SEVEXVEX-968909 format. One line per 3 residues: number of its first residue (from 1); their letters; for each residue x, y, z of C-alpha. Coordinates in steps of 0.25 Angstrom, whole numbers, padded with zeros to 4 digits, always signed. Example, Ala and Ser with C-alpha at 12.3 -4.5 7.8 and 13.67 -1.06 7.14 Angstrom:
// residues 2
1 = as = +0049:-0018:+0031; +0055:-0004:+0029
***
This chain:
// residues 433
1 = mkk = -0001:+0000:+0001; +0006:+0013:-0003; +0006:+0021:+0007
4 = kpi = +0001:+0037:+0006; +0008:+0049:+0010; +0004:+0058:+0021
7 = yve = -0005:+0070:+0016; -0010:+0081:+0026; -0016:+0092:+0022
10 = vdi = -0022:+0105:+0031; -0027:+0120:+0028; -0022:+0131:+0036
13 = lap = -0026:+0146:+0037; -0012:+0152:+0036; -0003:+0158:+0029
16 = iee = +0005:+0148:+0021; +0017:+0157:+0025; +0014:+0154:+0041
19 = awt = +0012:+0139:+0037; +0024:+0137:+0030; +0031:+0143:+0043
22 = ytq = +0024:+0134:+0052; +0029:+0122:+0044; +0042:+0124:+0039
25 = npk = +0049:+0130:+0054; +0054:+0119:+0061; +0050:+0124:+0074
28 = lhe = +0036:+0126:+0069; +0036:+0114:+0062; +0038:+0104:+0074
31 = qwd = +0026:+0111:+0082; +0015:+0107:+0074; +0020:+0095:+0067
34 = lrf = +0018:+0082:+0075; +0027:+0074:+0068; +0039:+0082:+0073
37 = tsi = +0044:+0084:+0087; +0054:+0094:+0082; +0061:+0100:+0068
40 = tyi = +0074:+0104:+0067; +0080:+0111:+0055; +0094:+0107:+0049
43 = ekk = +0101:+0121:+0046; +0103:+0122:+0032; +0117:+0124:+0026
46 = sae = +0112:+0131:+0013; +0097:+0136:+0006; +0097:+0125:-0003
49 = epq = +0097:+0113:+0007; +0084:+0107:+0011; +0080:+0110:+0024
52 = rft = +0083:+0098:+0033; +0078:+0095:+0048; +0077:+0086:+0059
55 = yet = +0064:+0081:+0066; +0060:+0074:+0079; +0046:+0067:+0081
58 = kvm = +0044:+0062:+0097; +0036:+0050:+0095; +0035:+0048:+0108
61 = pgv = +0044:+0049:+0121; +0057:+0045:+0119; +0055:+0043:+0105
64 = vvr = +0059:+0053:+0094; +0061:+0052:+0079; +0070:+0061:+0073
67 = gwg = +0071:+0063:+0057; +0075:+0072:+0047; +0068:+0080:+0036
70 = esk = +0073:+0090:+0024; +0063:+0101:+0016; +0066:+0096:+0002
73 = geh = +0061:+0110:-0004; +0049:+0120:-0004; +0040:+0125:-0017
76 = ekk = +0032:+0135:-0017; +0022:+0136:-0030; +0016:+0149:-0035
79 = dgt = +0003:+0149:-0027; +0011:+0149:-0014; +0012:+0133:-0011
82 = kts = +0024:+0129:-0004; +0028:+0115:-0003; +0038:+0108:+0008
85 = slh = +0045:+0096:+0004; +0051:+0087:+0015; +0059:+0074:+0016
88 = fgt = +0060:+0067:+0030; +0064:+0055:+0038; +0070:+0049:+0050
91 = pqk = +0081:+0038:+0052; +0074:+0033:+0065; +0070:+0020:+0063
94 = isp = +0060:+0022:+0074; +0053:+0030:+0064; +0043:+0023:+0052
97 = iae = +0047:+0035:+0043; +0060:+0033:+0037; +0058:+0044:+0025
100 = gkg = +0048:+0054:+0020; +0045:+0066:+0010; +0033:+0075:+0010
103 = ywq = +0030:+0091:+0009; +0022:+0102:+0015; +0013:+0111:+0005
106 = yip = +0008:+0124:+0008; -0005:+0127:+0000; -0009:+0142:+0002
109 = hek = -0023:+0146:+0001; -0034:+0158:+0003; -0034:+0155:+0018
112 = glt = -0022:+0150:+0021; -0013:+0136:+0016; -0016:+0121:+0013
115 = flt = -0004:+0114:+0020; -0002:+0098:+0017; +0009:+0089:+0017
118 = qyd = +0011:+0075:+0011; +0022:+0066:+0015; +0028:+0052:+0014
121 = ydv = +0038:+0042:+0019; +0044:+0029:+0020; +0044:+0019:+0032
124 = ryg = +0055:+0011:+0037; +0054:-0005:+0041; +0048:-0010:+0027
127 = klg = +0033:-0015:+0029; +0033:-0015:+0043; +0035:+0000:+0042
130 = klf = +0023:+0001:+0032; +0013:-0005:+0040; +0017:+0004:+0053
133 = dam = +0016:+0016:+0043; +0002:+0012:+0039; -0001:+0016:+0056
136 = frp = +0011:+0029:+0055; +0007:+0036:+0043; -0007:+0040:+0047
139 = img = -0001:+0044:+0059; +0008:+0052:+0052; -0002:+0058:+0043
142 = wat = -0010:+0062:+0056; +0000:+0068:+0063; +0005:+0077:+0050
145 = als = -0011:+0081:+0050; -0012:+0085:+0063; +0001:+0094:+0064
148 = fdv = -0005:+0100:+0052; -0018:+0104:+0058; -0011:+0108:+0070
151 = lkr = -0003:+0118:+0060; -0015:+0121:+0057; -0020:+0127:+0071
154 = wle = -0008:+0132:+0073; -0007:+0143:+0061; -0022:+0145:+0062
157 = kge = -0026:+0146:+0078; -0011:+0148:+0083; -0013:+0135:+0093
160 = npa = +0002:+0131:+0093; +0005:+0116:+0090; +0008:+0112:+0104
163 = sqy = -0006:+0115:+0110; -0012:+0108:+0098; -0005:+0096:+0099
166 = rrf = -0007:+0099:+0115; -0022:+0097:+0115; -0022:+0086:+0104
169 = flt = -0014:+0077:+0112; -0021:+0079:+0124; -0035:+0078:+0118
172 = tli = -0030:+0064:+0112; -0026:+0061:+0125; -0040:+0064:+0133
175 = svl = -0047:+0056:+0119; -0039:+0044:+0123; -0041:+0044:+0136
178 = fcf = -0056:+0046:+0135; -0057:+0036:+0124; -0049:+0026:+0135
181 = vwl = -0060:+0028:+0146; -0072:+0027:+0139; -0068:+0015:+0131
184 = yhg = -0062:+0008:+0145; -0075:+0013:+0153; -0083:+0009:+0142
187 = lvp = -0076:-0005:+0141; -0071:-0010:+0153; -0082:-0007:+0165
190 = kii = -0094:-0006:+0156; -0092:-0018:+0146; -0082:-0027:+0150
193 = vqh = -0083:-0027:+0164; -0095:-0019:+0167; -0090:-0014:+0181
196 = pte = -0100:-0015:+0192; -0101:-0002:+0195; -0104:+0003:+0179
199 = vml = -0117:-0006:+0181; -0120:-0001:+0195; -0120:+0013:+0191
202 = vek = -0130:+0009:+0179; -0138:+0001:+0187; -0141:+0011:+0198
205 = ile = -0145:+0021:+0188; -0154:+0010:+0181; -0160:+0007:+0195
208 = rnl = -0163:+0022:+0199; -0170:+0022:+0184; -0177:+0009:+0188
211 = hqp = -0182:+0012:+0201; -0195:+0019:+0205; -0198:+0024:+0219
214 = ges = -0211:+0022:+0224; -0218:+0013:+0213; -0219:-0003:+0215
217 = elg = -0223:-0013:+0207; -0234:-0019:+0216; -0242:-0005:+0217
220 = ssk = -0236:+0001:+0231; -0243:+0013:+0229; -0255:+0007:+0235
223 = igv = -0248:+0006:+0249; -0237:+0016:+0248; -0226:+0006:+0250
226 = gps = -0217:-0002:+0241; -0219:-0016:+0235; -0219:-0024:+0246
229 = eie = -0224:-0038:+0245; -0227:-0049:+0255; -0228:-0064:+0252
232 = lgp = -0238:-0073:+0259; -0240:-0086:+0260; -0234:-0099:+0251
235 = ses = -0239:-0094:+0239; -0230:-0081:+0239; -0239:-0071:+0235
238 = evm = -0237:-0057:+0236; -0245:-0047:+0243; -0244:-0033:+0243
241 = lse = -0246:-0027:+0257; -0254:-0016:+0251; -0263:-0027:+0244
244 = igv = -0268:-0032:+0259; -0270:-0017:+0265; -0258:-0016:+0275
247 = rps = -0256:-0003:+0281; -0250:-0001:+0297; -0260:+0002:+0302
250 = gnr = -0256:-0004:+0316; -0267:-0016:+0316; -0263:-0031:+0316
253 = vep = -0270:-0041:+0307; -0277:-0051:+0312; -0280:-0063:+0306
256 = set = -0294:-0061:+0303; -0293:-0048:+0297; -0286:-0053:+0287
259 = sae = -0294:-0065:+0284; -0301:-0064:+0271; -0310:-0075:+0264
262 = pse = -0311:-0073:+0249; -0326:-0071:+0251; -0324:-0059:+0260
265 = tgm = -0314:-0053:+0250; -0323:-0056:+0238; -0310:-0059:+0230
268 = gps = -0306:-0073:+0225; -0296:-0082:+0233; -0285:-0076:+0224
271 = eie = -0285:-0062:+0230; -0286:-0056:+0245; -0289:-0042:+0245
274 = lep = -0290:-0036:+0261; -0296:-0021:+0265; -0285:-0013:+0270
277 = skv = -0295:-0011:+0282; -0293:-0025:+0285; -0279:-0027:+0286
280 = eve = -0271:-0017:+0295; -0257:-0022:+0297; -0246:-0016:+0306
283 = lse = -0236:-0018:+0297; -0225:-0018:+0310; -0232:-0030:+0313
286 = iev = -0233:-0038:+0300; -0222:-0049:+0300; -0220:-0055:+0287
289 = eps = -0211:-0066:+0287; -0200:-0065:+0279; -0201:-0077:+0268
292 = ktr = -0216:-0070:+0264; -0213:-0056:+0262; -0206:-0049:+0249
295 = aep = -0209:-0035:+0255; -0195:-0027:+0260; -0198:-0022:+0274
298 = sei = -0193:-0009:+0271; -0202:-0008:+0260; -0215:-0009:+0268
301 = gvk = -0210:-0004:+0280; -0211:-0017:+0289; -0202:-0020:+0299
304 = psr = -0195:-0033:+0294; -0194:-0038:+0308; -0210:-0037:+0310
307 = tev = -0215:-0042:+0297; -0222:-0056:+0298; -0236:-0060:+0293
310 = eps = -0240:-0073:+0297; -0248:-0081:+0286; -0259:-0082:+0298
313 = etn = -0261:-0067:+0300; -0265:-0064:+0286; -0274:-0075:+0284
316 = ves = -0274:-0076:+0271; -0273:-0086:+0263; -0260:-0086:+0253
319 = ski = -0266:-0092:+0244; -0277:-0081:+0241; -0267:-0070:+0242
322 = kmk = -0263:-0067:+0227; -0259:-0054:+0221; -0264:-0050:+0208
325 = psk = -0253:-0051:+0196; -0256:-0035:+0194; -0251:-0032:+0209
328 = tta = -0239:-0039:+0208; -0227:-0035:+0199; -0214:-0041:+0200
331 = kpn = -0204:-0031:+0204; -0192:-0030:+0192; -0177:-0035:+0196
334 = vea = -0173:-0020:+0195; -0160:-0023:+0199; -0158:-0035:+0189
337 = vsw = -0164:-0026:+0176; -0155:-0014:+0181; -0142:-0022:+0182
340 = ssa = -0144:-0029:+0168; -0147:-0016:+0162; -0135:-0008:+0168
343 = nqi = -0126:-0018:+0163; -0131:-0017:+0148; -0131:+0000:+0152
346 = vlw = -0116:-0001:+0156; -0112:-0010:+0142; -0121:+0001:+0134
349 = igi = -0112:+0010:+0142; -0099:+0004:+0139; -0102:+0004:+0123
352 = aei = -0105:+0019:+0124; -0092:+0023:+0133; -0084:+0015:+0122
355 = lfg = -0088:+0022:+0110; -0087:+0036:+0117; -0073:+0030:+0119
358 = lcw = -0070:+0027:+0105; -0076:+0042:+0102; -0062:+0048:+0108
361 = lip = -0054:+0041:+0096; -0062:+0049:+0085; -0052:+0060:+0082
364 = rgk = -0062:+0072:+0083; -0074:+0076:+0092; -0065:+0074:+0103
367 = rll = -0072:+0089:+0108; -0086:+0083:+0109; -0080:+0070:+0117
370 = fga = -0075:+0079:+0126; -0087:+0087:+0127; -0097:+0074:+0129
373 = qii = -0086:+0070:+0140; -0088:+0085:+0148; -0103:+0082:+0149
376 = lfp = -0104:+0066:+0151; -0094:+0065:+0162; -0102:+0072:+0173
379 = llt = -0113:+0065:+0168; -0107:+0051:+0170; -0101:+0057:+0185
382 = iga = -0115:+0062:+0190; -0122:+0048:+0185; -0111:+0038:+0191
385 = vla = -0112:+0046:+0204; -0127:+0047:+0204; -0128:+0031:+0203
388 = dmt = -0117:+0028:+0212; -0112:+0039:+0222; -0102:+0029:+0229
391 = iat = -0094:+0030:+0215; -0089:+0045:+0219; -0081:+0041:+0229
394 = apf = -0074:+0028:+0223; -0059:+0031:+0218; -0058:+0035:+0205
397 = npv = -0073:+0038:+0203; -0081:+0042:+0192; -0082:+0056:+0198
400 = tfn = -0067:+0057:+0197; -0065:+0049:+0185; -0076:+0056:+0175
403 = lal = -0071:+0071:+0180; -0058:+0069:+0176; -0063:+0065:+0163
406 = wvl = -0072:+0077:+0163; -0061:+0085:+0166; -0052:+0079:+0154
409 = sii = -0064:+0081:+0144; -0065:+0096:+0147; -0050:+0096:+0145
412 = gfi = -0052:+0088:+0132; -0063:+0096:+0128; -0055:+0108:+0128
415 = isk = -0042:+0106:+0121; -0049:+0098:+0110; -0055:+0109:+0103
418 = dmp = -0049:+0112:+0091; -0039:+0103:+0092; -0030:+0098:+0081
421 = sar = -0034:+0087:+0071; -0026:+0079:+0060; -0039:+0078:+0052
424 = sci = -0040:+0094:+0050; -0031:+0090:+0039; -0033:+0082:+0027
427 = rkr = -0025:+0070:+0024; -0027:+0067:+0009; -0024:+0076:-0001
430 = get = -0038:+0081:-0008; -0046:+0078:+0005; -0053:+0090:+0011
433 = t = -0055:+0092:+0026
***
């Protein structure tokens, strides 16, 4: 596969003479060109000699690539277009570039100039070097385009390259951090492990939504108490206290007052309905055997030590006490439902966080993401604390963690404004931005 030369073009709203100075002066050139850390011109022995120079590029701490270069010549057309040819190379084996050639061209127009470059180079290490260059060449093209946009902003807006690169790399570093944070918290504690705390917070929110205070499946509004149930007899029929007219009048029920024949009540053997006036039971004197009641003492205000009802006292045949289907509704297992729903919600929250984390890898739109987090982190913090107040006292809790991310979001929102970008340049001849 034939390699393509690197091509970059950008329009600059500045005089062509100014652009020429900022690109041909080595002290100015090294400030905006990301490919070079320093450029040193070698003094010419005669005016006819090409301008030679040496350069250094700090790849990482302790790793420096040194090379040479020379200006092969300059040409100016009648329309004012200028061209500067360049030959460069390096003897260091650490560099994949052995030797290359290229040119810079300055094309004037009404508002300023079009500044463009095209260059190519040979690589070392044969096929292995060509394979590596398949990854390295796009990086070189990106670095050239970013450098051209930095030069453009320097000439047009006056912001020095050091400030631009500082903002660019800080924004990139913060973006990578947020990408990792969202991917990790979406994948590990919500999908792979499903940490109990994550599920608990969602479950508590669900329980608040499902719980309706003052309502009962069995019509507690009739007596103003919770859905307490009493089971009498071996048939395990459930009877609401409100159905037999129990109220704290201070009187004890005598067997004669609670016995009723079907003929007296005018009802079939399947139902017994007692008038409230006939049954007045002192709740504090009723003792219900634990095995025969489903009523929580706290729900009906009965002391557990004094609640026992002997079957002989009620004198009601258990086979005759049956509740109408319309009056008995099974209470749903809210805990099981909420736990299952909480697991599913945590899973989908994790997927959403992963997608949001991947958005940080998109080159553009960083300010929109920072702005979204400035709003999002306070809401997430308040929601977590309201769900469980105790998490605010734990070490490295969501309050301090989200506060740190919130401050970073504000910093990122400020420094990412009008940031240089390689996308501002044309990368192929004949394209338009």
